C-alpha positions in Angstrom: 37.7 17.0 -49.1 36.8 15.2 -52.3 35.4 16.7 -55.4 32.3 15.2 -56.9 31.9 12.6 -54.3 29.1 10.3 -54.7 27.1 8.5 -51.9 27.7 4.9 -51.4 24.8 2.3 -52.0 22.9 1.0 -48.7 21.3 -2.5 -48.1 17.7 -2.9 -47.3 17.0 -3.4 -43.7 17.7 -1.7 -40.3 20.9 -1.3 -38.6 20.4 -1.3 -34.8 22.1 -3.0 -31.9 25.6 -3.7 -31.1 27.7 -4.3 -34.2 25.5 -2.2 -36.4 27.8 0.7 -36.3 31.3 1.3 -34.8 32.4 4.5 -33.3 36.0 5.9 -34.3 36.5 6.7 -30.6 36.3 2.9 -29.9 39.9 2.2 -31.0 41.5 0.0 -33.4 39.3 -3.1 -34.4 40.3 -6.4 -36.0 40.0 -6.8 -39.8 36.8 -8.5 -41.0 34.6 -5.9 -43.0 33.7 -6.0 -46.5 36.5 -3.7 -47.4 38.8 -6.1 -46.0 37.3 -9.0 -48.2 37.5 -6.9 -51.3 41.2 -5.9 -50.4 40.6 -2.3 -51.4 43.9 -0.5 -52.0 44.3 3.2 -51.5 47.0 5.3 -53.5 47.5 9.0 -53.3 49.3 10.7 -56.2 50.6 14.3 -56.3 49.7 16.7 -59.2 52.6 15.4 -61.3 51.3 11.9 -60.9 54.0 10.7 -58.4 53.0 8.2 -55.7 52.8 10.2 -52.5 51.0 7.6 -50.3 50.9 3.9 -50.6 48.6 1.6 -48.4 49.5 -2.0 -47.4 46.6 -3.2 -49.5 48.3 -1.5 -52.5 51.4 -3.4 -51.9 49.4 -6.7 -51.7 47.5 -5.9 -54.9 50.4 -4.4 -57.1 53.2 -6.3 -55.6 55.4 -3.3 -54.9 56.5 -2.3 -51.2 56.1 1.4 -50.1 59.8 1.9 -50.4 59.6 0.9 -54.1 56.5 2.7 -55.0 56.9 6.1 -53.1 58.1 9.1 -55.4 57.9 7.1 -58.6 55.3 8.0 -61.3 52.3 5.8 -61.1 51.7 5.4 -64.8 55.3 4.3 -65.5 55.3 1.9 -62.6 51.9 0.3 -63.0 50.7 0.8 -66.6 52.1 -0.8 -69.8 53.6 1.5 -72.3 51.0 1.2 -74.9 48.3 2.3 -72.2 50.2 5.1 -70.6 48.9 7.9 -72.9 45.4 7.1 -72.2 45.9 6.9 -68.5 47.8 10.2 -68.3 44.9 11.8 -70.2 42.4 10.4 -67.6 44.6 11.6 -64.9 44.8 15.1 -66.3 41.0 15.3 -66.7 40.5 14.2 -63.1 43.1 16.8 -61.8 41.6 19.5 -64.0 38.2 19.2 -62.1 36.6 17.2 -64.8 35.1 14.8 -62.1 35.8 11.3 -60.7 36.5 8.5 -63.1 35.7 4.9 -62.4 36.4 1.9 -64.6 38.4 -1.1 -65.2 42.0 -1.0 -66.4 44.9 -3.5 -66.8 47.7 -3.1 -64.3 51.1 -4.5 -64.4 52.2 -6.2 -61.1 55.8 -6.2 -60.0 56.0 -9.9 -61.0 55.2 -8.9 -64.6 51.6 -10.5 -64.4 48.9 -8.2 -65.7 45.6 -8.1 -63.7 42.3 -6.3 -64.3 41.7 -3.8 -61.5 38.6 -1.7 -61.0 39.5 1.9 -60.1 37.7 4.8 -58.6 39.6 8.1 -59.0 39.0 11.6 -57.5 40.6 14.8 -57.0 41.6 15.8 -53.5 42.4 19.4 -52.2 44.9 20.0 -49.3 44.5 22.9 -46.9 47.5 24.6 -48.5 45.6 24.5 -51.9 47.7 21.8 -53.3 45.9 19.2 -55.4 46.1 15.3 -55.2 44.5 12.3 -56.7 43.1 9.5 -54.6 42.8 6.1 -56.2 40.8 3.3 -54.8 41.4 -0.1 -56.5 40.3 -3.7 -56.1 41.0 -6.6 -58.3 38.1 -7.2 -60.7 37.9 -10.9 -60.1 37.6 -10.4 -56.4 35.0 -7.7 -56.8 32.9 -9.8 -59.3 33.0 -12.8 -56.9 31.7 -10.7 -54.0 29.1 -9.0 -56.1 28.0 -12.5 -57.4 27.8 -14.0 -54.1 25.9 -10.9 -52.7 23.5 -11.0 -55.6 22.9 -14.7 -55.2 22.3 -14.3 -51.4 19.8 -11.4 -51.9 18.0 -13.3 -54.7 17.8 -16.4 -52.5 16.6 -14.6 -49.4 14.1 -12.5 -51.5 12.7 -15.3 -53.5 13.0 -18.3 -51.0 9.9 -20.1 -50.0 11.3 -20.4 -46.6 10.9 -17.5 -44.2 14.3 -15.8 -43.3 15.0 -13.2 -40.8 18.1 -11.6 -39.2 17.9 -10.2 -35.6 20.6 -8.1 -34.1 22.2 -8.9 -30.7 19.3 -7.1 -29.0 17.0 -9.6 -30.6 15.3 -7.0 -32.8 14.5 -7.6 -36.4 16.9 -6.1 -38.9 15.9 -8.0 -42.1 12.6 -9.9 -43.1 12.1 -11.6 -46.5 8.7 -11.8 -48.3 8.1 -15.5 -47.4 8.3 -14.6 -43.5 5.9 -11.6 -44.2 3.5 -14.1 -45.6 4.1 -16.7 -42.8 3.7 -14.2 -40.0 1.0 -12.2 -41.7 2.9 -9.0 -40.9 4.8 -6.7 -43.2 8.5 -6.3 -43.3 8.1 -2.7 -42.3 6.3 -3.6 -39.0 8.9 -6.3 -38.2 12.0 -4.1 -38.3 13.1 -2.9 -35.0 10.6 -5.0 -33.2 11.0 -7.9 -30.8 9.4 -11.4 -31.5 6.7 -11.0 -28.9 5.6 -7.7 -30.2 5.1 -9.3 -33.8 3.9 -12.7 -32.6 2.0 -12.4 -29.3 0.6 -15.8 -29.3 4.1 -17.3 -28.8 6.2 -17.4 -25.6 8.5 -14.6 -26.6 10.6 -14.9 -23.4 11.2 -18.5 -23.9 12.1 -18.1 -27.5 14.5 -15.2 -26.8 16.2 -17.3 -24.1 17.0 -19.9 -26.8 18.2 -17.3 -29.1 20.6 -16.0 -26.5 21.9 -19.4 -25.9 22.5 -19.9 -29.6 24.5 -16.6 -29.6 26.5 -17.7 -26.6 27.2 -21.4 -27.5 27.1 -21.3 -31.3 25.0 -24.5 -31.3 22.1 -24.0 -33.6 18.4 -24.8 -33.0 17.3 -27.1 -36.0 13.9 -27.7 -37.1 12.0 -27.1 -33.9 8.2 -27.7 -34.3 5.8 -25.0 -33.1 2.3 -24.3 -33.8 0.0 -21.1 -33.4 -2.5 -18.8 -35.1 -1.7 -16.0 -37.5 -3.3 -12.7 -36.7 -6.4 -11.9 -38.8 -6.3 -15.5 -40.2 -9.4 -17.6 -40.0 -7.8 -20.7 -41.4 -7.2 -22.2 -37.9 -3.9 -23.4 -36.4 -0.6 -23.2 -38.4 2.5 -25.2 -38.0 6.2 -24.3 -38.5 9.7 -25.7 -38.3 12.0 -23.1 -37.0 15.9 -23.1 -37.0 18.1 -20.4 -35.3 21.7 -19.8 -36.2 24.4 -17.6 -34.8 25.7 -14.9 -37.2 29.3 -13.8 -37.1 31.3 -11.2 -39.3 34.7 -11.9 -40.9 36.4 -11.3 -37.6 34.2 -13.9 -35.8 32.3 -11.2 -33.9 28.7 -12.2 -33.0 26.5 -9.8 -34.9 23.1 -11.5 -34.2 21.2 -14.5 -35.2 19.5 -15.8 -38.4 16.0 -17.6 -38.4 14.6 -19.9 -40.9 10.9 -20.6 -40.8 9.3 -23.4 -43.0 5.5 -23.4 -43.1 4.5 -27.0 -42.6 0.9 -26.3 -42.1 -0.3 -28.6 -44.8 1.8 -31.4 -43.8 0.8 -30.9 -40.1 -2.9 -30.9 -41.0 -2.4 -34.0 -43.1 -0.5 -35.7 -40.2 -3.4 -34.6 -37.8 -5.9 -36.0 -40.1 -4.0 -39.3 -40.5 -3.6 -39.4 -36.8 -7.5 -38.8 -36.4 -8.1 -41.4 -38.9 -5.8 -43.9 -37.2 -7.5 -43.1 -33.7 -10.8 -43.6 -35.4 -9.8 -47.0 -36.8 -8.3 -48.0 -33.4 -11.5 -46.9 -31.5 -13.6 -48.8 -33.9 -11.4 -51.8 -33.6 -11.4 -51.4 -29.8 -15.2 -51.1 -29.9 -15.5 -54.5 -31.8 -13.7 -56.1 -28.9 -15.3 -54.2 -25.9 -18.8 -54.0 -27.0 -21.1 -57.0 -27.2 -19.1 -59.2 -24.9 -22.3 -60.5 -23.3 -26.0 -60.8 -24.4 -27.1 -58.5 -21.5 -28.8 -55.4 -22.7 -27.6 -53.2 -19.8 -24.0 -54.4 -20.0 -23.8 -53.7 -23.8 -25.2 -50.2 -23.4 -22.6 -49.6 -20.7 -19.8 -50.9 -22.9 -20.9 -48.4 -25.7 -20.8 -45.6 -23.1 -17.4 -46.6 -21.9 -16.0 -46.6 -25.4 -17.4 -43.2 -26.2 -16.0 -41.6 -23.1 -13.4 -39.8 -23.2 -12.4 -40.6 -26.6 -15.4 -39.1 -28.3 -17.2 -37.1 -25.7 -17.0 -35.8 -22.1 -20.5 -37.3 -21.3 -22.5 -39.9 -23.1 -25.8 -41.5 -22.6 -27.4 -44.6 -24.2 -31.2 -44.4 -24.5 -33.4 -47.0 -26.1 -37.1 -46.7 -27.3 -39.3 -48.3 -24.7 -41.4 -49.8 -27.5 -38.4 -51.9 -28.5 -38.2 -53.4 -25.1 -41.9 -53.9 -24.5 -42.5 -55.3 -28.0 -44.9 -52.8 -29.4 -44.9 -52.1 -33.1 -41.7 -50.4 -34.3 -43.6 -48.3 -36.7 -44.7 -46.0 -33.9 -41.3 -44.4 -34.1 -42.2 -42.7 -37.4 -45.0 -40.7 -35.7 -44.9 -37.0 -34.9 -45.8 -37.5 -31.2 -43.8 -38.0 -28.1 -41.4 -40.9 -27.7 -40.7 -43.0 -24.7 -37.1 -43.5 -23.9 -35.5 -45.8 -21.4 -32.0 -44.9 -20.0 -29.6 -47.7 -20.2 -26.4 -46.2 -19.5 -24.8 -42.8 -18.6 -20.9 -42.2 -18.5 -18.9 -39.1 -17.6 -15.2 -38.4 -18.0 -15.2 -36.5 -14.6 -17.8 -35.5 -12.0 -20.0 -32.9 -13.6 -23.6 -31.5 -13.1 -24.2 -32.8 -16.6 -24.3 -36.2 -14.9 -27.3 -35.1 -12.8 -29.0 -33.6 -15.9 -29.1 -37.1 -17.6 -32.0 -39.4 -17.1 -31.3 -41.8 -14.3 -30.5 -45.3 -15.5 -33.6 -47.6 -15.7 -36.1 -44.6 -15.8 -38.5 -44.2 -18.7 -39.0 -40.7 -20.0 -41.5 -39.2 -22.4 -40.0 -36.7 -24.7 -41.8 -34.4 -27.2 -40.9 -33.8 -30.8 -38.9 -30.7 -30.0 -36.2 -32.6 -28.3 -33.2 -33.3 -30.3 -32.8 -36.9 -29.3 -36.4 -37.4 -30.4 -35.7 -35.9 -33.8 -32.8 -38.2 -34.0 -34.8 -41.4 -33.2 -37.7 -40.3 -35.4 -35.7 -39.5 -38.5 -32.8 -42.0 -38.0 -30.2 -39.4 -38.8 -27.7 -37.8 -36.6 -28.4 -34.4 -35.0 -25.3 -32.2 -34.7 -25.1 -28.8 -32.7 -21.4 -27.8 -33.1 -21.8 -24.6 -30.9 -24.5 -25.0 -28.2 -26.1 -21.7 -27.4 -28.4 -20.9 -24.3 -31.3 -21.3 -26.4 -30.4 -24.8 -27.5 -30.1 -26.2 -24.0 -33.9 -26.7 -23.5 -34.0 -28.9 -26.6 -31.1 -31.0 -25.3 -32.2 -31.3 -21.7 -35.2 -33.1 -20.2 -36.5 -30.1 -18.4 -35.5 -26.6 -17.2 -33.5 -27.9 -14.2 -31.5 -30.2 -16.4 -30.9 -27.4 -18.9 -29.5 -25.2 -16.0 -27.2 -28.1 -15.0 -25.9 -28.5 -18.5 -25.3 -24.7 -18.7 -23.3 -24.9 -15.3 -21.2 -27.9 -16.7 -20.2 -25.8 -19.7 -21.7 -28.0 -22.3 -20.6 -26.3 -25.6 -21.1 -29.0 -28.3 -23.9 -31.7 -28.9 -24.3 -34.7 -31.0 -26.9 -37.5 -31.1 -26.7 -40.4 -33.4 -29.3 -43.2 -33.9 -28.9 -46.7 -33.0 -30.0 -48.6 -36.0 -30.0 -52.5 -36.4 -31.6 -54.6 -39.3 -33.2 -51.3 -40.5 -34.9 -50.5 -37.2 -34.2 -47.4 -35.1 -33.6 -48.8 -31.5 -32.7 -45.5 -29.8 -29.9 -43.1 -29.7 -26.4 -42.4 -28.4 -26.3 -39.0 -26.9 -22.9 -37.1 -26.6 -21.8 -33.8 -25.0 -18.6 -32.0 -24.7 -17.8 -29.6 -22.0 -14.0 -29.7 -21.1 -12.9 -30.7 -24.4 -12.7 -27.5 -26.3 -13.0 -28.9 -29.8 -16.7 -28.7 -31.1 -18.2 -31.9 -32.7 -17.4 -31.9 -36.4 -18.2 -34.2 -39.5 -15.4 -36.6 -38.5 -16.9 -37.0 -35.0 -20.4 -37.7 -36.7 -18.9 -40.4 -38.8 -17.0 -42.0 -35.9 -20.0 -41.8 -33.4 -22.2 -43.4 -36.2 -19.9 -46.3 -36.7 -19.8 -46.9 -33.0 -23.4 -46.7 -32.7 -24.0 -49.0 -35.7 -21.7 -51.7 -34.3 -23.3 -51.3 -30.7 -26.9 -51.3 -32.1 -26.3 -54.8 -33.6 -25.2 -55.9 -30.2 -28.1 -54.3 -28.5 -30.5 -55.8 -30.8 -29.1 -59.3 -30.3 -29.2 -58.8 -26.6 -32.7 -57.5 -26.8 -33.9 -60.6 -28.9 -31.8 -63.0 -26.7 -33.3 -61.4 -23.6 -36.9 -62.0 -25.0 -36.0 -65.6 -25.7 -34.5 -66.0 -22.2 -37.6 -64.5 -20.7 -39.7 -66.9 -22.7 -37.5 -69.9 -21.6 -37.6 -68.8 -18.0 -41.4 -68.4 -18.2 -41.8 -71.9 -19.6 -39.4 -73.3 -17.0 -41.0 -71.7 -14.1 -44.5 -72.8 -15.4 -43.2 -76.5 -15.8 -41.7 -76.5 -12.4 -44.0 -77.2 -9.3 -45.3 -74.0 -7.8 -46.4 -75.3 -4.5 -45.4 -79.1 -3.9 -48.1 -80.9 -1.8 -47.5 -81.8 1.7 -45.6 -84.9 2.2 -46.5 -87.4 5.1 -43.5 -87.7 7.4 -41.4 -85.1 5.6 -40.8 -81.4 5.8 -39.9 -80.1 2.3 -38.0 -76.9 1.3 -36.8 -76.1 -2.2 -35.3 -73.3 -4.4 -34.7 -72.8 -8.1 -32.4 -70.0 -9.3 -31.9 -69.4 -13.0 -28.3 -68.8 -14.3 -26.6 -65.5 -13.3 -25.2 -65.0 -16.8 -27.6 -63.4 -19.2 -26.7 -65.9 -22.0 -27.8 -69.1 -20.1 -31.1 -70.6 -19.4 -30.8 -74.2 -17.9 -33.0 -77.2 -17.8 -32.6 -78.0 -14.1 -35.8 -79.2 -12.3 -36.9 -80.6 -9.0 -40.2 -82.4 -8.0 -42.1 -83.9 -5.1 -44.5 -86.5 -6.2 -47.1 -88.1 -3.8 -47.4 -91.9 -4.2 -49.5 -94.5 -2.7 -49.1 -95.8 0.9 -48.2 -92.2 2.0 -45.0 -92.5 0.2 -43.2 -89.6 -1.6 -41.0 -89.4 -4.6 -38.1 -86.8 -4.5 -36.7 -85.9 -7.9 -33.8 -83.6 -8.9 -32.6 -83.5 -12.5 -30.5 -81.5 -14.9 -31.0 -81.5 -18.8 -27.8 -80.8 -20.5 -27.8 -77.8 -22.6 -29.5 -74.4 -22.3 -32.2 -72.2 -23.8 -35.7 -72.9 -24.7 -35.0 -76.3 -26.0 -33.5 -77.3 -22.6 -36.5 -75.9 -20.7 -38.9 -77.8 -23.1 -37.0 -81.1 -22.6 -37.1 -80.7 -18.9 -40.8 -80.2 -18.9 -41.2 -83.5 -20.9 -39.0 -85.4 -18.5 -40.5 -84.1 -15.5 -44.0 -85.1 -16.8 -42.7 -88.6 -17.7 -41.2 -89.0 -14.2 -44.4 -88.1 -12.6 -46.3 -90.6 -14.6 -43.8 -93.4 -14.1 -43.7 -92.7 -10.3 -47.5 -93.0 -10.0 -47.2 -96.6 -11.2 -45.4 -97.6 -7.9 -42.2 -98.7 -9.9 -38.9 -98.9 -7.9 -36.5 -95.9 -8.6 -34.3 -98.0 -10.9 -37.1 -99.1 -13.0 -38.3 -95.5 -13.1 -35.0 -94.3 -14.5 -34.8 -97.1 -16.9 -38.0 -96.0 -18.5 -37.1 -92.3 -18.2 -33.8 -93.3 -20.0 -35.7 -94.7 -22.9 -37.9 -91.6 -23.0 -35.0 -89.3 -23.1 -33.5 -91.3 -25.9 -36.6 -90.9 -27.9 -36.3 -87.2 -27.7 -33.2 -87.2 -30.0 -29.9 -85.5 -28.8 -31.2 -84.9 -25.3 -29.4 -86.0 -22.3 -29.9 -85.4 -18.4 -28.8 -86.4 -15.1 -31.2 -87.4 -12.4 -31.6 -88.6 -8.8 -34.8 -90.3 -7.9 -35.7 -91.2 -4.3 -38.8 -92.8 -2.7 -39.5 -92.3 0.9 -41.9 -94.5 3.1 -42.8 -92.8 6.4 -44.0 -96.0 7.9 -40.7 -97.8 7.6 -38.4 -94.7 7.3 -36.8 -96.4 4.3 -35.6 -94.3 1.5 -34.7 -95.9 -1.7 -32.3 -94.2 -4.2 -31.3 -94.3 -7.9 -29.2 -92.1 -9.8 -28.3 -91.4 -13.3 -24.9 -89.6 -13.5 -26.0 -87.2 -11.0 -24.0 -85.7 -8.0 -24.6 -87.6 -4.7 -27.2 -86.5 -2.2 -26.1 -85.3 1.2 -27.4 -87.1 4.3 -27.4 -85.3 7.6 -27.6 -87.4 10.8 -27.8 -86.1 14.2 -24.5 -86.0 16.0 -22.5 -86.9 12.8 -20.7 -84.8 10.1 -22.9 -84.6 7.0 -21.8 -87.1 4.4 -22.2 -87.7 0.7 -24.2 -91.0 0.0 -22.2 -93.5 -1.9 -24.7 -94.5 -4.5 -24.1 -96.8 -7.5 -24.2 -94.2 -10.3 -25.0 -95.0 -13.8 -24.5 -93.0 -17.0 -26.8 -90.0 -17.7 -30.3 -90.4 -19.1 -30.3 -90.8 -22.9 -27.1 -92.8 -23.2 -28.8 -96.2 -22.9 -27.7 -99.7 -22.5 -26.5 -99.4 -18.9 -28.8 -100.8 -16.0 -29.7 -98.7 -13.1 -29.7 -99.9 -9.5 -31.5 -99.1 -6.3 -29.9 -98.4 -2.9 -31.8 -98.3 0.4 -31.2 -96.1 3.5 -33.1 -96.1 6.7 -33.6 -92.6 8.0 -34.1 -91.4 11.6 -36.4 -88.6 13.0 -34.6 -85.3 12.2 -32.4 -86.7 9.4 -32.2 -84.5 6.3 -31.6 -85.2 2.7 -30.2 -82.6 0.4 -30.7 -83.0 -3.3 -29.1 -80.5 -5.8 -27.9 -79.9 -9.2 -24.3 -79.1 -10.2 -25.1 -75.4 -10.6 -24.9 -75.2 -6.8 -21.3 -76.5 -6.5 -19.5 -76.4 -9.8 -17.1 -73.6 -10.6 -14.4 -73.1 -13.1 -11.6 -72.4 -10.7 -12.1 -75.1 -8.1 -12.3 -79.0 -8.6 -15.5 -80.7 -7.6 -14.2 -82.5 -4.6 -13.2 -79.2 -3.0 -16.6 -77.8 -3.6 -18.4 -80.9 -2.2 -16.4 -80.5 0.9 -17.5 -76.9 1.2 -21.0 -78.0 0.9 -20.8 -80.5 3.7 -18.9 -78.2 5.9 -21.8 -75.5 5.6 -24.3 -78.2 6.5 -22.3 -79.2 9.5 -23.2 -76.0 11.3 -25.8 -75.6 14.0 -29.3 -77.0 13.5 -31.6 -74.5 11.6 -34.8 -74.5 9.7 -34.6 -76.1 6.3 -35.8 -72.8 4.7 -32.8 -71.1 6.1 -30.6 -74.0 5.1 -31.6 -73.3 1.5 -30.9 -69.7 1.7 -27.5 -70.3 3.3 -26.4 -72.7 0.7 -27.4 -70.4 -2.2 -25.8 -67.3 -0.8 -22.6 -69.1 0.2 -22.0 -71.3 -2.9 -23.7 -69.4 -5.9 -21.7 -66.8 -7.9 -23.5 -63.9 -9.6 -21.8 -64.7 -12.9 -22.4 -68.5 -12.9 -23.4 -69.9 -16.3 -25.7 -72.6 -14.9 -29.0 -72.6 -13.0 -29.6 -74.5 -9.9 -32.4 -76.7 -8.3 -32.2 -77.5 -4.7 -34.4 -79.8 -2.7 -34.1 -80.5 1.2 -36.3 -83.0 2.9 -36.3 -83.4 6.8 -37.8 -86.5 8.5 -40.5 -85.6 11.1 -40.2 -87.0 14.6 
């Protein structure tokens, strides 16, 4: 036993798992512990100071083999002559029971070199009562290097801003530094001896431990693996970390566990998320500038806004405009405190949902009281945000109790309404809801939705004003066209007029049936170049002029000559026209054309043909004479006069389309009213940018 033995210091942490302790019964083990790093030498002296036992480490430290050292006085062998007296005094004090001695002393090696050695000496008593001295020694330079490295490591671990931990081979925490305590929000004491899933239940502990075992088996580290989660009892939201895992080995290359480094990158993650949201917002706004307002059709523009908003901003979107905006009543009525009338223009859902049924059907007009949130939005001109929709909020969002129930079934948990404002006037509102998207609407969503609504509102307002102008042009055009052409002697007449299918076009096509003297009838079809209200007004002037000229009993070429001059007087106006006069007594029909497509002649037993008329330039060009061509018709013959809107398309040449026209007319004999419908249904396209005038005359038997 040793006299005055003192306990060795212990490191902070927990020692569990394989490798934490070694049983003497386990047999010999390879070198690799701290004592081997320090090279601790053990020497036993008898009571007279002679060397009785000499370890291999002592031979390495002092340079003497066991044969050279055993039995010799230690002081004479290892200490310089000048220091021997002091050394012998310290030895005598230890052997007399004066306690252990520890300190640094110069020792002379076998090669004559002097090294500083740190000693710890203590007295030992054998079973027979004899006394010995045990000396433990290590070179001071080696000891200081280890102490320095250990101190540095401990300070780095303790003060590092990076979370550090050591787990044993059972993957239980044995060391945790203060930074990791802060990152996990769990004290070091609670970590020790626990597994990852017990400390961080929000993570997939099984998958993480599988990765750690793989690191222990292969030695290949996991570097900077990104992960996110929420810290217990922390209301700051989601956190982000970069996690690295390394295999730990002792000096003998035995695996003793894994080390983990955790770097908190929450701030960078949130900055990156914010930047991504900003890029997404800019991208969506840029996308909206391209996708919204592609036409001047009010309904299409509203659908485009809803398509952009879903699913990027909301799960369900509805676009409603104030009915007063469409009907033209005073916009000041919006500022009142009463109910508002909304017209539903578009509804869009990212998936099938009861919330779709809760929305107002497209085209319906609904009256909403001041308590409804969309009414407040339109009245104040400000967004209305309900981040967390409670059951009591649903009646203020839905149109009625049934709709509120459907919204509840759909799981609507967040609501946002933003006004549609253009040129300082509230036009309506964009209504947004989230159900499957778990994130509530926030300030960034309000800003994004407001920007989308502002862009769309200008397009909606443009479409609204154009729609009014188009309606006015169509009304003018229809007023200027003949409503019920008079009966014509010897002719059956059928006619159609269709405005352009595209919302942004109102043409200047016209037709007319003019009774003349001697039972004759003038048939007129024309097309003013251009569109809009100006084209309609020009058409009205040319039609009136043509009627007046026709009643002067002028031949068709002369009528067009005067009409050409009248067109030139209108400024920049130009038009095409075909003018025909039929005499039922002679069955002679005279034609003159000004840049117009040729009429089609149907004669019994023959394929319909295009009349080869000498065509002059359009009206308004001037300087080119017009000519008259005559054609005798037989009973049952038909003439088909039309404008280019019937046959012209952008993807087929005009000859192909004219051939299609004659092929359609070559079918079985049918009433001319049915022929009109056939031609329009077969040749017209819904998105055509031109209107069409069609006039069919059949010679009576």
